[in-house]
N, C-alpha and C positions, 0 to 999 in steps of 0.2 A: 547618795550623800549630798550631792549638790542641791537637789530639790529639798531635802531636809533642812539645809542651810537657809535656803529661801523662806521656807515655812518659819524656822526659828527666828530669823531676822525680820519677818514680816515684810518682805519685799514684794512689791506688786507693781505691774504685772510680771509674770515670769518671762514672757517673751521680750522683755526689756534687759534680761540678764545675758551675760556672756560667759560661757565656760571655756576657759583656756586650759589646755592640757597637752602633755607630751606622749600620750598613749592613745592607742586606738579605742580601748575600753573607756577611756576618759571622754573621748569625743562622742562615742555612742551614748554615754551617760547624759552628756549635755543635750544631745538631740532628743533622747527619750524624755527628758524633762521639759522639752519645749523651748530650749534656749538657743541663742546664737552660739556657734563654736569656732574656735581658732585653734588649730593644731600647731604644736611647735615640733618641727620635724628634725632639726639638727641638735638642738641643745638638750635633748632628753633621751628618753628610753628607746625611741625608734632607731636611732643610730647606736646607742647603748655604749658609748665610749666617753671617758672623761675628756674634757676640752684639750688637754695636752696631747692625748692620743689622736683626737680628731685632727688636730693641727699637723701631726706627723704622717697622716695618711697620704698615700700617693694620690695625686689630683684625680686620676681616673677612678680610683677606689672610692674617694670622698664623693665624687659625682654619682657613682652607682648607688652608694648608700643613701645619699640625699634624695635622689630621685625615687628610690624604693620607699623611703619614708613619706615623701609627698604623695606618691600614688596610693599607698595604704590608707592615709588619712583622708584623701579625696574620695576613695572608693566607698568608705563607710558614710560619706555625706558631709564631712566637715565643710563649713561655710568658707573658711579661709585656711590656708596653711602657709606658715612662714618659717624661717630658719630658727628664730629665737624670740624671747620676750622683748628684745630690743626692737623688733620689727612689727609690734602689735598696734602701735598708735594709728597707722593708716587704716588698718582694718576696723578699728573702732570708729573712726570717722566715717568709713563707708557704711557701716552698720547703722550709724546715726542718720545718714542720708537715706538709707533704705527705709528705716523706720518712719522718716518724715514723709515718704512717699506711700506709706501705709502697708509696707511689707512686713511680713512676720516670719519668724525662722521656720 
């Protein structure tokens, strides 16, 4: 789907695109399309709870679930993993710096 969006929008080059997703399959999709990827570990499907329930978790249980989400997204090759969309901007800055050095996803 993300690659089809790039084609439909006539975005080029694909390696300048960033796929941000809260699922392991979504991160894999971005990687397979040749894009940079950022996983959202806490605010989405990997923890799988609404924000109010996340806030009510015992701190040890929250830490366990958070670490599991980070690990899963890193294991599939996510370039960056953050808690939520609010944490994405530094990743985009880092990607821009990497691209300026000639790196590709």
